[in-house]
C-alpha positions in Angstrom: -1.9 5.1 24.9 -5.2 5.4 23.2 -6.9 2.2 21.9 -6.4 1.5 18.2 -10.1 2.2 17.5 -9.8 5.6 19.0 -6.8 6.4 16.8 -8.6 5.1 13.7 -11.6 7.4 14.6 -9.3 10.4 14.7 -8.0 9.7 11.2 -11.4 9.0 9.8 -12.7 12.3 11.2 -9.6 14.1 9.8 -10.4 12.6 6.4 -14.1 13.7 6.6 -13.0 17.2 7.5 -10.6 17.6 4.6 -11.9 20.5 2.5 -11.3 21.5 -1.1 -12.2 24.7 -2.9 -15.4 24.7 -5.0 -13.6 26.0 -8.1 -12.2 25.0 -10.5 -14.8 22.3 -10.1 -13.0 19.7 -12.4 -9.8 20.1 -10.4 -11.2 19.7 -6.9 -14.4 17.5 -7.3 -12.3 14.5 -8.3 -10.2 14.9 -5.1 -13.3 14.9 -2.9 -14.6 11.9 -4.9 -11.4 10.0 -4.4 -11.3 10.5 -0.6 -15.0 9.7 -0.4 -14.3 6.3 -2.1 -13.1 5.2 1.3 -10.2 2.9 2.2 -8.6 1.5 5.2 -6.4 4.6 5.9 -3.7 2.2 6.9 -0.7 4.5 6.5 -2.0 7.5 8.5 -3.3 5.1 11.1 0.2 3.6 11.4 1.7 7.1 11.7 -0.6 7.9 14.6 -0.1 4.5 16.3 3.7 4.9 16.4 3.5 8.5 17.6 1.1 7.5 20.3 3.5 4.9 21.6 5.5 7.9 23.0 3.1 10.8 23.3 -0.6 11.3 24.1 -1.1 14.8 22.8 -2.9 14.1 19.5 -3.2 17.4 17.5 -2.6 18.9 14.1 1.2 18.6 14.7 0.8 14.8 14.1 -2.6 14.4 12.5 -1.7 16.7 9.5 1.6 14.8 8.8 -0.3 11.6 9.0 -2.9 12.8 6.6 0.0 14.0 4.3 0.9 10.4 3.9 -2.7 9.5 3.0 -3.0 12.3 0.4 0.3 11.2 -1.2 -0.8 7.6 -1.3 -4.1 8.7 -2.8 -2.2 10.7 -5.4 -0.3 7.6 -6.4 -3.5 5.7 -6.8 -5.0 8.3 -9.1 -2.0 8.1 -11.4 -1.6 4.3 -11.1 -5.1 3.9 -12.3 -4.3 5.9 -15.4 -1.2 3.8 -16.1 -2.9 0.5 -15.4 -6.0 1.6 -17.4 -8.1 0.5 -14.4 -11.9 0.8 -14.5 -12.6 0.5 -10.8 -11.1 1.7 -7.6 -12.8 0.2 -4.5 -15.9 -0.7 -6.5 -16.3 2.8 -8.1 -15.2 4.2 -11.4 -11.7 5.5 -11.3 -11.2 9.3 -11.8 -9.9 9.0 -15.3 -12.9 6.8 -16.3 -15.4 9.0 -14.6 -13.9 12.3 -16.0 -10.9 11.9 -18.3 -7.1 11.4 -18.2 -6.2 15.1 -18.2 -8.4 15.8 -15.2 -7.1 12.8 -13.4 -3.4 13.9 -14.0 -4.0 17.4 -12.8 -6.1 16.4 -9.8 -3.4 13.9 -8.9 -0.8 16.6 -9.1 -2.8 18.8 -6.8 -3.3 16.0 -4.3 0.5 15.5 -4.2 1.2 19.2 -3.6 -1.4 19.2 -0.9 0.4 16.4 0.9 3.4 18.7 1.3 1.3 21.5 2.6 0.0 19.2 5.4 3.5 18.0 6.1 4.5 21.6 6.9 2.6 21.2 10.2 5.4 19.0 11.5 7.0 20.5 14.6 10.0 22.6 13.8 12.5 20.4 15.6 11.5 17.4 13.4 10.5 18.9 10.1 13.9 18.6 8.3 14.2 14.9 9.1 10.5 14.2 8.3 10.6 16.1 4.9 13.8 14.4 4.0 12.3 10.9 4.7 9.0 11.8 3.0 10.8 13.1 -0.2 13.1 10.1 -0.3 10.1 7.8 0.0 8.2 9.7 -2.8 11.1 9.1 -5.2 11.4 5.5 -4.2 7.7 5.0 -5.0 8.2 6.5 -8.5 11.1 4.1 -9.0 8.9 1.2 -8.0 6.2 2.3 -10.3 8.7 2.6 -13.2 10.0 -0.9 -12.5 6.4 -2.2 -12.4 5.8 -0.7 -15.9 9.2 -2.1 -17.1 8.1 -5.6 -16.0 5.2 -5.3 -18.5 7.7 -5.4 -21.3 9.8 -8.3 -19.9 9.1 -11.9 -20.5 10.6 -13.1 -17.2 10.9 -11.4 -13.9 12.7 -13.0 -11.0 11.2 -13.1 -7.5 14.1 -11.0 -6.3 13.3 -8.3 -8.9 9.6 -8.5 -8.0 10.2 -8.2 -4.2 12.5 -5.2 -4.9 9.8 -3.5 -6.9 7.0 -4.0 -4.3 9.4 -2.8 -1.6 9.8 0.5 -3.5 6.2 0.8 -4.8 4.3 -0.2 -1.6 6.3 -1.1 1.5 8.4 2.0 1.8 5.4 4.3 2.3 4.1 2.1 5.1 7.5 2.2 6.7 7.8 5.9 6.1 4.5 6.5 7.9 5.6 4.4 10.8 9.0 6.2 11.2 7.4 9.6 10.8 5.2 9.0 13.8 8.1 7.7 15.8 10.3 10.7 14.9 7.6 13.3 15.8 6.9 11.3 18.9 10.5 11.9 20.0 11.8 8.3 19.8 15.6 7.8 19.5 17.3 7.2 16.2 17.8 3.4 16.7 14.2 2.9 17.6 13.0 5.0 14.7 15.1 2.8 12.3 13.7 -0.4 13.9 10.2 0.8 13.5 10.9 1.6 9.8 12.2 -2.0 9.2 9.1 -3.3 11.1 6.9 -1.3 8.7 8.9 -2.5 5.7 8.3 -6.2 6.5 4.6 -5.5 7.1 4.4 -3.6 3.8 5.8 -6.6 2.0 3.3 -8.9 3.7 0.5 -6.6 2.9 1.3 -6.3 -0.8 1.7 -10.1 -1.3 -1.6 -10.4 0.4 -3.1 -7.9 -2.0 -1.8 -10.0 -4.9 -3.3 -13.1 -3.3 -6.7 -11.4 -2.8 -6.7 -10.2 -6.4 -6.9 -13.8 -7.4 -8.6 -15.6 -4.5 -10.4 -12.8 -2.6 -14.1 -11.8 -2.3 -14.9 -9.1 -4.8 -17.4 -7.5 -2.4 -14.9 -7.0 0.4 -11.8 -6.6 -1.8 -13.3 -3.6 -3.6 -12.4 -4.4 -7.1 -12.9 -7.1 -9.7 -11.2 -10.4 -8.8 -8.8 -11.6 -11.4 -7.7 -8.2 -12.7 -4.1 -9.2 -12.5 -4.8 -12.4 -14.5 -6.7 -10.6 -17.2 -3.9 -8.1 -17.7 -1.1 -10.7 -17.4 0.3 -8.5 -14.6 3.4 -9.9 -13.1 2.1 -10.2 -9.6 3.7 -12.2 -6.8 1.6 -15.2 -7.8 2.5 -15.1 -11.5 6.2 -14.5 -10.8 6.2 -17.5 -8.4 4.2 -19.5 -10.9 6.7 -18.9 -13.7 9.5 -20.3 -11.5 7.4 -23.3 -10.5 6.2 -24.0 -14.0 9.7 -24.0 -15.4 10.9 -26.4 -12.6 8.0 -28.8 -13.3 8.0 -28.7 -17.1 4.8 -26.6 -17.3 6.4 -23.5 -18.9 4.6 -24.1 -22.2 1.3 -24.5 -20.5 1.7 -21.2 -18.7 2.6 -19.5 -21.9 -0.5 -20.8 -23.6 -2.6 -19.6 -20.6 -1.1 -16.1 -20.8 -2.2 -15.9 -24.5 -5.8 -16.6 -23.7 -8.4 -13.9 -24.3 -9.1 -11.8 -21.1 -12.4 -13.5 -20.0 -13.8 -15.0 -16.8 -12.8 -18.4 -18.1 -9.2 -17.3 -18.1 -9.5 -16.3 -14.5 -11.0 -19.6 -13.5 -8.3 -21.6 -15.4 -5.5 -19.6 -13.8 -7.0 -20.1 -10.4 -6.9 -23.8 -10.8 -3.4 -23.8 -12.3 -2.2 -21.8 -9.3 -3.8 -24.3 -7.0 -2.3 -27.3 -8.9 1.2 -25.8 -8.5 0.5 -24.8 -4.9 1.0 -21.1 -5.6 -1.9 -20.0 -3.3 -0.3 -21.9 -0.4 3.2 -20.4 -1.2 1.7 -16.9 -1.1 0.1 -17.5 2.2 3.4 -18.8 3.6 5.2 -15.7 2.2 2.7 -13.4 3.9 3.2 -15.2 7.2 7.0 -15.2 6.8 7.2 -11.4 6.4 4.7 -10.9 9.3 6.9 -13.0 11.6 10.1 -11.2 10.4 8.3 -8.0 11.5 7.6 -9.7 14.9 11.2 -10.6 15.3 12.2 -6.9 14.8 9.5 -6.0 17.3 11.0 -8.3 19.9 14.3 -6.4 19.7 12.8 -2.9 20.2 13.4 -1.2 23.5 9.6 -0.8 24.2 7.3 -1.7 27.1 5.1 -4.8 26.9 2.1 -2.5 26.3 3.8 -0.7 23.5 4.8 -3.9 21.8 1.2 -5.2 22.1 -0.1 -2.1 20.4 2.2 -2.6 17.5 1.5 -6.3 17.3 -2.3 -5.7 17.3 -1.9 -3.2 14.5 0.3 -5.6 12.5 -2.2 -8.4 12.9 -5.0 -6.3 11.7 -3.2 -5.8 8.4 -3.0 -9.5 7.5 -6.3 -10.8 8.8 -7.9 -10.4 5.4 -7.2 -14.0 4.3 -7.8 -15.6 7.7 
């Protein structure tokens, strides 16, 4: 097996080598801009990591499918930014803010289609299974996004409803990337399914951590304005848990009044203190760790060597180190 850093380097180089036609300029320039924004490339890295557990021949047959996951993820970000009316993505203007909504929609569509073009590099013996998984995941992500938008019109969202939404919107793509790598690596069906569940738990931990960092992170390292979820009254993990705690402790009216505040820095500061008073920040940290350890429990049951398990554990730990 290659070291994680070597696998990450392969993905970074593949991203840098991604080429787009020069014309039409306003179709392709935003795509180059979006990939140049950067990012952790977590999903394609995960795909390469799970493949490399079983095979060492790293080539287009696995790098291209891994990059297909990244392009699809990027497509969802382009469209999510439009729906969320977001100004920044990783510290830079979003595509629809830099250009306009129509350009962002069409560029996003092109990115989505390009992901399927890359997916066609999957070896023939695995392509049906991989395309079926990829397409199922794509639909689930759309379902998750719709639920997220539905929540904006709902007064109360239960934690069960919220976790279901982030499972669909975020966790399934991480799990898909992991399983794709295992499938193309030739792993047996049971192991591929275990790797999928492993990725699903990591995806949940990662999204809860993302919600946590939106409120309590460092803007310079997080890549976007801290408190965006608070300003938009977005039903994040923190707000969903806060609603439950506030009702239990007779603070429901206070929460309602805070939600009615004008979207200012003062609102962010007051919400941060309210979350701390109710212990929401600690609960979020505990939820992140719980899902991480659930993933580790799945890892223990996998029929892998000690070295293979160490590789997966190191990758998993790298995903949740952002609040450490």
